[in-house]
N, C-alpha and C positions, 0 to 999 in steps of 0.2 A: 657758185656757192658751194661750201663744203658739204659733201653728200652725207656725212655723218650728222651734220647739223640738221639737214632736211629730214633725215629719218627720225631723229629725236623730236623735232617739232611735230612730226606726224604722230608719234606716239602720244605726245602731250595733247594734241588736238583730238585724236580718237578717244582718249580717256575722257576728255571733257564732253564730247558728243554722246558717247554711250551713257555717261552718268546723267546728263541733262535730259536725254530722251527717255530714260527708264525711270529714274528716281529723282526728279528735280527737287522734291521736298527735302532730300538728304544731301543736296549739293551746296557747298559753300565756296564762294569766290572771294579771293583776297587780292587786292592790288596794293603796291606800296612803292614809295620813293624813299631813298636813303642816302646817307653820306658817311663814308669811312675815312678816317685820317689817323695815320701812325707816323710819328716824327721823333727824331732824336737829335740833340744838339749838344756839343761840348767843345771846349777850347783846349788847344795844345800848343806848347812852345814850338815856334817854327825852326826847322833845321835847314832851311834853304836860304836863309839870309844871315848876314853878319851881325845884325842888330839883335841884342839879347832881349830887347823890349818888344819885338814883333811877335805876333801870335797868328795862329790860324783859327778861324771859326769853322769847325767841321759840323755840317748839318746834313742829315739824310732824311728825306721823306720816303718812307717805305711804302706808304699807301696814301693816296689823296684822290678820292674818286667818288662820283655820284653814281647811283645805281637805281634801276627800276626792276620790279619783280611782280609777277602774276602767278597765283597759285590756285589750284582747284582741289578741294577736299571733299571726298565722296564717302558717305556713310550709308551703306545699303540696308543696315539693320538698326532698329530702334535701340537695342541693347549695346550698340557700338562694338560688337564682336569683331567687326572688320572695318578698317579705315584705310583708304587709299588717297594719296596726295601726289600730285605732279606739279612742278613749278618750273618757271623760266626766269632767270635773273640776268640782267645785262648792265654792264658799266661801259665807260667810253672805250675800253680796250678788250675786255673779256666778257664771256657769257658762261652761265652755268645752267645745266639742266639737271633736275633732281626728280627721282621717284622714291617715295617712302610708302611703306605699308606696315600696318599693325593688325595681327590676327590673334584674337583672344577667345577661343572657344572654351566651353566647359564640358567635362565628361563626368557627370555626377558632382562630387566634391573636388575632383581633380581639375586643375587649371593648366591650360597650355597658353603660352605667350610667345609669339614670334614676331620680331620686328626686322625690317630690312631697309636698306638705303642704297641707292645707286645714283652716282653723280658723274656727269661729264662736264669738264671745263675746257674751253678753247679760247684762243685769241682770235678776234675778228678785225683788229685794227692795230697798226704799228708793227714793230719787229718782233717776231716770235723768238722767245728766249727759252733756255732749258727750264723745264718745270712748269711752263705755262699750260701745257695741254696734258690732261691725264683722265683716266677713268678710275673712280674709287667705288668700292663696294663693301658693304657691312651687313652681317646677319647675326642675330642673337635668337636662339630658341631655348625656352625654359619650360620645364614641367614641374609643377608644384603639387606634391602629394600629401594630404593631411595624415598625420600620425595620431593626433588626438585633437580635442577641441582647442587647445592652446598651442599646439606645436605642429609644424609641417616641415617636410624636407623638399629641397629644390635641386634639380639637376639641369644644368644648362650648358650649351655649347656656343662659343663665340668665334666668329671668323671674319676676316677682312682682307682686302687686297688693294694695291695701288699699281696701276700700269701707266707709266709715262710714255708719251710719244717719242721722247728722246731722253735717255738717261744721262745724268751728269754726276759730278763728284758728290754732290749732296742730294741728288734726286735718284733714288734707286727704286726699281720695282720690288715689291715684297708681297709675301703671303703670310698671314698670321692666323693660327687656329689653336683653340684650347678649351678644355672642359672646366667647369666649376661646380662643386657640390657643396651644399650647405643646409643649415637648419634655421628656422625662424620660430621664436617663442614669443607669443603675445601675452600682455598683461592687462590689467584693468586700466581704464583711462587712455586707451590707444597707445600705450607704451609697448615697445617690442625690443627683442634682442636678436641679432642676425650674426651668424658665424659661417665661414666658408673656407674651403681649401681650393686652390686653383693650380693649373698648369698651362703654360703657353709655349708654343714653338713658332719661331719666325724664320722664314726662308727668303734669302735675297739672291736670286739667280745671277745677278751681275757681280756680286761680291760675296763669296762664301764666308769671308771673315766676319761679315755682319750678321750671319745667322746666329741665333741664340735660342736658348730655352730658359724659362724661369718657372719657379714654383713657389708657393708660400701659402699663407693664411691671412685672412682679413676678417674684421668683425666690427659691428656698430651696435650702439645702444641708444635708444631715444626714450627718455623717461619724462612723462608729463604728470606732474604732481600738483596738488592744491597750493603748495607753498613755493612753486617754481618749476623749473624744468632742467634737464641735463641732456646733452648730446655728445656722444663719444664715438670716435672712429680710430681704428688701429690697423696696421698692415705690416707684415714681415715677409720679405721675399729674398730669394737667391737667384741671381742672373748669371748665366754662363754663356760667353761668346765662343764662336768656333775659331779660336786662335790657339796656336801651340804654346805661346808664352803666357796664356791666361790673362792677357791684358784686358782691362775694363771689367773683369769678373768681380762681383761684389755681393755683399749682404746689405740689406737696407731695412731700416725700421722707421715707421712713421706713426705719429700719434697726434690727434687733434681732440681737444675737449673744450666744451663751452657749457657753462652753467649759469642759471639765473635764480636768485633767491629773493623772494618778495619780502620787503621790510615794511609791512603795513599796506594800506590800501593803494597808495600811489608811488611809493618809493621802492627801489630794488637795487641789488648788487649783481654785477655780471663778472664772471671769472673766465678768462680765456687762456688756453695753453696749447702750444704747438712744439713738437719735438721731432727732429730728423737726425738719424745716425746712419753713417755709411762706413763699411769696412771693405777695402779693396784687397784682393788677393791675386797676385801680389801687388804691393804699392809700386808705382813706376814714376817716371819723370813728370807726368801730367796729373795723375790721380793720387790723392792723399786721403787717408782716413780723416773723417771730420764728424763733429757733432754740433748741431745748432738747436737752440731752444729759445722760445719767446713766450712771454706771458703778460697779461694785463689784468688789472683789477679796476672796474668802473663802478661808480655809483650813479644812479639815475632816477629820473622822475618821469611818470607817464600819466597821461589822461586818455580819455577815449579818443582813439584815432592818431595819437602821436606819442613819441617817447624820445628822451635825450639822456645820454650817459657820458660821463667824463671820468678820467682817471689816468694813472701812470701806466706806461708800457715799457717793457724791457726786452732785449734780445742779446743772446750770448752765442758767439761762434768760436769753436776751438778746433784747430786743424793740426794734424801731425806735421812736424817740420820735415821738409825734404832735404836731400843732399845738396841741392843747388839754390834753394831759396828758403826764406824764413816763412814760418807759418802765418797765415792770414787771419789770425785771431782778432776779434773785436768785441766791444761791448757797446750796446746802444741803450740810451735812455730817452724817453720822450713823454709827451702828453697826448692822449687819444680822446677824440670826440666822436660819438656815434649818434646819428639823428635818423629817426624813421617816422614817416607820416603815412597813414593809411586811411583812405575813405573808400569803403567797400563799393566795388563796381564803378569807381570813378577815378581814383588816383592812388598810386603807391610810389613812394620815393625813399631812397636810403642814401645817406652821406656818411662816409668814414674818413676822418682826417687825423693824421699823426704828425706832429712836429717834434723833432728830436735831434740828438747829436750822436754820431758814431765815433768812438775812440778806438784807434787801431793799436795793437800791441807793438807793431813796428811800422814806422812811416818810411816811405821811399819816394823817389821821384814819380810824380803822377799817381801816387797812392798815399793820400794823406787824410787826416781827420776832417770831418765835415759836418755841417748842419744839414738837415734834410726836412722836406715836407712831402708827405705822401697823401694823395687825395683820390678817393674812389667814390663814384656815385652811379646809381642805376635808378631808373624810373619808368613808370608806365602811366599814361594819362589818357583817359577816354574823353575826347573833346566833345563829341556829340554823336548819337546814333552809332554807326559802325566805324567811325573815324577814330583812330587810336595812334598815339605818339609814344614811342619808347626810346630810351637812350641808355648808353653806357659810356662813361668818361673816366679815364684813369690817367693820373699824372704824377710825376716825381721830379723834385728839384733837389740838387746838391749845391751847397755853398761852401767852398774850401777857403782856407786862409790865403791861398794864391788864386786870384780871380781866374787865371788861365785854366784852372782845373775844374771850374764849375761845369755842371752838366744838367740837362733836363730832358725828359721824355714824355710824350703825350700819346694817348690812344683815345679815339672818339668813334663811336658807332651809333647812328641814329636811323630810325625807320618811322615813316608816316604811313599807316596802313588803313585801308578801307575794306571792310568786310560786307558782303551781301549775303 
């Protein structure tokens, strides 16, 4: 048996024994069974036969696996200032060992928050492939200092690393570290404004060209008002790689906004907006400046415990034309449906569906206009007592004028968890 695996299982067991012998009332045990599935399928004209009517069906199952997991959560203090969790997860071919901690002490009105994660993944069955085995670590430490009753400043440091047993073309060891400084302003009704500046540096020992540093600002605002609510997020950053030709260096701007306006006791309007703009410096054969924006306006109806909203959705993509290819500009139009159901302490479910059409500015072979359906759903259902079922399902279908260009992709993750 792998000695590293034995040592990690020992840590897991010792953590549980110490917790159970000392503070059994603060120990939570969770066991779960789950299933993960990720698959992509698309058609392509065959280039290996003389028949122009023949096609290939290309299908790849990236993940198709059942898994089992056991976790111990230890809370030594009633005020939850310290939380320790160790877990072991195993599928048919891989296993994962994780240790998480959260430490949240207070020093007067000053708050300190430190969270860590350490994970070991290994293959126990089948042929070991590049990237199967690694150690991952993450730490975030933040100090929040009040300036006034409504405002505080926050100083934090974030670091992480990945160490693969065997590095490959797309699996590199790296270390990433950077500070973040910001302010938070609270308002009546639990509304708040958050603004930060950040700096990050990544080092890749096996490939210095993948080293980079980036800096920028981000901010968010959550407004909870009597007549509705608004949720805004924005980020602007500059990223520089360690390459003499400045390849992949870029500026990036992101904005997301969602707002809800109540139209009486049970009716409402939702507005959604997303924008992404990237400028490369310099532009090369692979990277082109582009801007993408999407928006939707939905009208809805809600009663206690559920809501439904429908309306049009649009997306526009504009890309700078390169020397060797046309810009991949497009315009999408569709209809969107949002459904949410909530029964406190029992069930939560959300379904988002968009049916639409993408029109390309320039059509080429294997790159043509198409109809699409995008479906996303998440849910959490307490069956009884400590037995809980949660799921995430995402799928996308494309229907082109030429059937051989159709494609589909599925992602499913489920967990049945029992807590003691």
